[in-house]
Backbone as CSV, one residue per row, in Angstrom:
resi,resn,N_x,N_y,N_z,CA_x,CA_y,CA_z,C_x,C_y,C_z
1,UNK,26.536,-53.439,49.116,27.244,-52.190,49.093,27.509,-51.746,47.659
2,UNK,27.931,-52.756,46.853,28.222,-52.426,45.469,26.974,-51.964,44.733
3,UNK,25.868,-52.601,45.020,24.633,-52.220,44.341,24.171,-50.832,44.793
4,UNK,24.426,-50.496,46.052,24.075,-49.173,46.543,24.931,-48.108,45.874
5,UNK,26.209,-48.405,45.681,27.101,-47.475,44.995,26.676,-47.276,43.547
6,UNK,26.337,-48.372,42.879,25.872,-48.275,41.491,24.570,-47.478,41.423
7,UNK,23.697,-47.704,42.403,22.431,-46.974,42.439,22.682,-45.479,42.632
8,UNK,23.587,-45.133,43.549,23.912,-43.724,43.786,24.530,-43.095,42.538
9,UNK,25.395,-43.830,41.876,26.033,-43.311,40.665,24.992,-43.089,39.565
10,UNK,24.091,-44.040,39.399,23.045,-43.916,38.380,22.131,-42.741,38.716
11,UNK,21.780,-42.590,39.975,20.919,-41.476,40.380,21.621,-40.136,40.193
12,UNK,22.925,-40.100,40.453,23.686,-38.873,40.264,23.722,-38.491,38.788
13,UNK,23.975,-39.457,37.914,24.000,-39.191,36.471,22.604,-38.792,35.996
14,UNK,21.595,-39.531,36.419,20.228,-39.222,36.009,19.804,-37.843,36.520
15,UNK,20.131,-37.517,37.765,19.810,-36.209,38.327,20.530,-35.089,37.591
16,UNK,21.782,-35.322,37.228,22.539,-34.307,36.477,21.915,-34.062,35.109
17,UNK,21.516,-35.139,34.458,20.891,-35.000,33.136,19.580,-34.226,33.257
18,UNK,18.777,-34.545,34.248,17.507,-33.838,34.447,17.762,-32.366,34.761
19,UNK,18.764,-32.093,35.606,19.099,-30.717,35.954,19.532,-29.930,34.723
20,UNK,20.353,-30.543,33.868,20.807,-29.869,32.643,19.622,-29.623,31.709
21,UNK,18.742,-30.600,31.557,17.583,-30.434,30.679,16.653,-29.332,31.178
22,UNK,16.323,-29.350,32.468,15.439,-28.311,33.000,16.104,-26.938,32.974
23,UNK,17.385,-26.886,33.272,18.108,-25.613,33.213,18.153,-25.065,31.798
24,UNK,18.430,-25.944,30.826,18.433,-25.516,29.416,17.056,-25.066,28.968
25,UNK,16.024,-25.772,29.421,14.656,-25.375,29.077,14.302,-24.019,29.659
26,UNK,14.705,-23.788,30.913,14.421,-22.501,31.549,15.154,-21.372,30.834
27,UNK,16.416,-21.602,30.493,17.174,-20.576,29.763,16.567,-20.308,28.391
28,UNK,16.090,-21.352,27.722,15.482,-21.139,26.401,14.168,-20.362,26.523
29,UNK,13.423,-20.589,27.593,12.186,-19.827,27.804,12.506,-18.356,28.036
30,UNK,13.535,-18.074,28.836,13.935,-16.683,29.074,14.381,-16.040,27.763
31,UNK,15.162,-16.770,26.963,15.640,-16.233,25.677,14.459,-15.930,24.752
32,UNK,13.483,-16.845,24.691,12.306,-16.623,23.852,11.508,-15.405,24.318
33,UNK,11.394,-15.217,25.631,10.679,-14.041,26.143,11.397,-12.753,25.764
34,UNK,12.719,-12.769,25.807,13.492,-11.587,25.409,13.264,-11.287,23.930
35,UNK,13.263,-12.318,23.101,13.028,-12.132,21.664,11.618,-11.595,21.413
36,UNK,10.651,-12.123,22.136,9.269,-11.667,21.971,9.140,-10.202,22.356
37,UNK,9.786,-9.790,23.456,9.686,-8.385,23.862,10.385,-7.478,22.856
38,UNK,11.487,-7.937,22.267,12.174,-7.133,21.248,11.306,-6.980,20.002
39,UNK,10.659,-8.057,19.585,9.769,-7.994,18.424,8.577,-7.085,18.718
40,UNK,8.042,-7.155,19.929,6.910,-6.296,20.295,7.319,-4.826,20.290
41,UNK,8.536,-4.531,20.749,9.017,-3.149,20.747,9.152,-2.638,19.314
42,UNK,9.725,-3.463,18.429,9.845,-3.073,17.015,8.477,-2.901,16.371
43,UNK,7.547,-3.764,16.722,6.193,-3.678,16.168,5.518,-2.381,16.606
44,UNK,5.684,-2.007,17.860,5.114,-0.753,18.342,5.707,0.446,17.635
45,UNK,7.026,0.403,17.405,7.677,1.505,16.696,7.157,1.606,15.265
46,UNK,7.007,0.465,14.599,6.494,0.465,13.225,5.041,0.932,13.174
47,UNK,4.248,0.568,14.162,2.859,1.033,14.197,2.796,2.544,14.374
48,UNK,3.703,3.095,15.170,3.761,4.547,15.325,4.113,5.234,14.020
49,UNK,5.110,4.691,13.317,5.485,5.257,12.018,4.340,5.133,11.020
50,UNK,3.635,3.995,11.068,2.512,3.792,10.160,1.397,4.801,10.436
51,UNK,1.180,5.119,11.686,0.162,6.108,12.046,0.536,7.485,11.511
52,UNK,1.819,7.839,11.609,2.280,9.133,11.089,2.086,9.194,9.582
53,UNK,2.481,8.127,8.887,2.328,8.092,7.427,0.853,8.124,7.047
54,UNK,0.018,7.438,7.817,-1.419,7.434,7.541,-2.003,8.839,7.668
55,UNK,-1.567,9.585,8.674,-2.033,10.967,8.816,-1.577,11.825,7.646
56,UNK,-0.325,11.629,7.217,0.179,12.398,6.076,-0.614,12.081,4.814
57,UNK,-0.918,10.793,4.603,-1.697,10.394,3.431,-3.092,11.010,3.497
58,UNK,-3.699,11.001,4.672,-5.026,11.596,4.839,-4.985,13.088,4.522
59,UNK,-3.942,13.760,5.006,-3.811,15.193,4.743,-3.592,15.460,3.256
60,UNK,-2.766,14.638,2.614,-2.515,14.825,1.181,-3.768,14.550,0.354
61,UNK,-4.562,13.571,0.761,-5.819,13.311,0.052,-6.757,14.502,0.171
62,UNK,-6.783,15.103,1.350,-7.604,16.299,1.536,-7.140,17.443,0.658
63,UNK,-5.816,17.635,0.578,-5.282,18.693,-0.279,-5.604,18.423,-1.744
64,UNK,-5.505,17.147,-2.142,-5.796,16.793,-3.537,-7.259,17.056,-3.859
65,UNK,-8.152,16.621,-2.980,-9.579,16.826,-3.263,-9.922,18.312,-3.269
66,UNK,-9.253,19.075,-2.403,-9.504,20.516,-2.388,-9.008,21.162,-3.676
67,UNK,-7.835,20.739,-4.147,-7.288,21.364,-5.359,-8.032,20.935,-6.618
68,UNK,-8.740,19.804,-6.574,-9.464,19.337,-7.757,-10.927,19.787,-7.780
69,UNK,-11.336,20.590,-6.842,-12.695,21.144,-6.882,-12.813,22.072,-8.082
70,UNK,-13.953,22.049,-8.745,-14.115,22.912,-9.923,-13.884,24.389,-9.628
71,UNK,-14.283,24.854,-8.453,-14.077,26.275,-8.142,-12.594,26.601,-8.022
72,UNK,-11.821,25.703,-7.403,-10.378,25.944,-7.292,-9.692,25.836,-8.646
73,UNK,-10.128,24.879,-9.465,-9.544,24.759,-10.808,-9.835,26.010,-11.623
74,UNK,-11.035,26.552,-11.470,-11.387,27.767,-12.209,-10.512,28.937,-11.777
75,UNK,-10.211,29.022,-10.490,-9.349,30.103,-10.003,-7.931,29.933,-10.540
76,UNK,-7.449,28.681,-10.617,-6.079,28.443,-11.080,-5.905,28.785,-12.555
77,UNK,-6.930,28.575,-13.360,-6.794,28.818,-14.801,-7.435,30.131,-15.227
78,UNK,-7.808,30.941,-14.261,-8.449,32.213,-14.573,-7.523,33.048,-15.465
79,UNK,-8.085,33.640,-16.487,-7.384,34.489,-17.461,-6.385,33.714,-18.320
80,UNK,-6.325,32.410,-18.183,-5.446,31.630,-19.056,-6.244,30.798,-20.044
81,UNK,-7.353,30.253,-19.592,-8.213,29.462,-20.463,-9.526,30.202,-20.647
82,UNK,-9.880,30.428,-21.876,-11.154,31.084,-22.171,-11.847,30.299,-23.269
83,UNK,-13.136,30.460,-23.366,-13.884,29.806,-24.433,-13.475,30.427,-25.762
84,UNK,-13.316,29.606,-26.798,-12.946,30.164,-28.101,-14.094,30.986,-28.681
85,UNK,-13.718,31.953,-29.469,-14.748,32.787,-30.104,-15.445,31.984,-31.199
86,UNK,-16.561,32.493,-31.659,-17.340,31.789,-32.681,-16.551,31.645,-33.974
87,UNK,-15.654,32.583,-34.247,-14.873,32.485,-35.485,-13.841,31.359,-35.420
88,UNK,-13.518,30.892,-34.222,-12.535,29.818,-34.073,-13.198,28.461,-33.836
89,UNK,-14.503,28.382,-33.930,-15.231,27.144,-33.705,-15.623,26.538,-35.038
90,UNK,-15.350,25.260,-35.192,-15.668,24.556,-36.434,-16.599,23.399,-36.111
91,UNK,-17.587,23.207,-36.966,-18.522,22.107,-36.825,-18.320,21.186,-38.014
92,UNK,-18.170,19.897,-37.748,-17.918,18.920,-38.803,-19.067,17.922,-38.803
93,UNK,-19.681,17.738,-39.954,-20.760,16.759,-40.068,-20.155,15.377,-40.308
94,UNK,-20.993,14.359,-40.145,-20.509,12.992,-40.326,-20.081,12.746,-41.767
95,UNK,-20.859,13.240,-42.717,-20.507,13.023,-44.126,-19.211,13.751,-44.477
96,UNK,-19.031,14.971,-43.963,-17.791,15.710,-44.218,-16.598,14.978,-43.599
97,UNK,-16.806,14.417,-42.431,-15.738,13.666,-41.776,-15.361,12.444,-42.595
98,UNK,-16.369,11.734,-43.122,-16.084,10.558,-43.939,-15.345,10.932,-45.216
99,UNK,-15.687,12.070,-45.806,-14.983,12.504,-47.021,-13.521,12.812,-46.725
100,UNK,-13.277,13.465,-45.617,-11.903,13.869,-45.297,-11.066,12.716,-44.754
101,UNK,-11.630,11.896,-43.891,-10.872,10.834,-43.237,-10.818,9.587,-44.100
102,UNK,-11.888,9.258,-44.736,-11.916,8.057,-45.560,-12.798,7.012,-44.913
103,UNK,-12.314,5.799,-44.867,-13.082,4.665,-44.378,-13.401,4.809,-42.890
104,UNK,-14.594,4.316,-42.512,-14.991,4.351,-41.109,-14.126,3.420,-40.276
105,UNK,-13.772,2.276,-40.821,-13.027,1.280,-40.053,-11.533,1.558,-40.028
106,UNK,-11.076,2.490,-40.851,-9.639,2.736,-40.913,-9.113,3.284,-39.584
107,UNK,-9.810,4.218,-38.990,-9.336,4.827,-37.755,-10.132,4.383,-36.535
108,UNK,-11.265,3.759,-36.732,-12.047,3.229,-35.626,-12.718,4.274,-34.762
109,UNK,-12.920,5.504,-35.277,-13.569,6.522,-34.456,-15.024,6.184,-34.230
110,UNK,-15.574,5.378,-35.093,-16.996,5.058,-35.029,-17.271,3.932,-34.036
111,UNK,-16.244,3.247,-33.594,-16.452,2.118,-32.695,-17.074,2.556,-31.376
112,UNK,-16.731,3.746,-30.930,-17.311,4.231,-29.685,-18.670,4.868,-29.917
113,UNK,-18.993,5.180,-31.154,-20.288,5.762,-31.460,-20.407,7.212,-31.054
114,UNK,-19.314,7.941,-31.040,-19.382,9.343,-30.649,-18.376,10.155,-31.456
115,UNK,-18.656,11.422,-31.561,-17.772,12.364,-32.234,-17.336,13.418,-31.226
116,UNK,-16.392,14.229,-31.620,-15.919,15.281,-30.722,-17.052,16.247,-30.412
117,UNK,-17.199,16.595,-29.172,-18.195,17.579,-28.764,-19.583,17.027,-28.556
118,UNK,-19.792,15.708,-28.630,-21.140,15.160,-28.455,-21.348,14.568,-27.072
119,UNK,-20.404,14.679,-26.212,-20.561,14.127,-24.859,-21.410,15.035,-24.028
């Protein structure tokens, strides 16, 4: 009788421990699923915002490329920028430049191998 009572007590304690472990595991799984759904909802919202920003960036790139076309630039500066007249144009030879500036290595203009207007 005593051994049966001890057996029942041990089984009751063991069953309670198993019940608590499985119950805690089930609750933790439900909690993890709730967290996953919350993260997925936030991710969807961020993807929507990213799509809106991506469209705005695409539109702004289009506006930039349109405004940087040579024809549009010419329209924007019309009557403001004109070619200088021949009386305002100066031509400088290499020897004249060396006389006025001095040493070739002093300013390093020769390192690129080009002068103004030779491109």
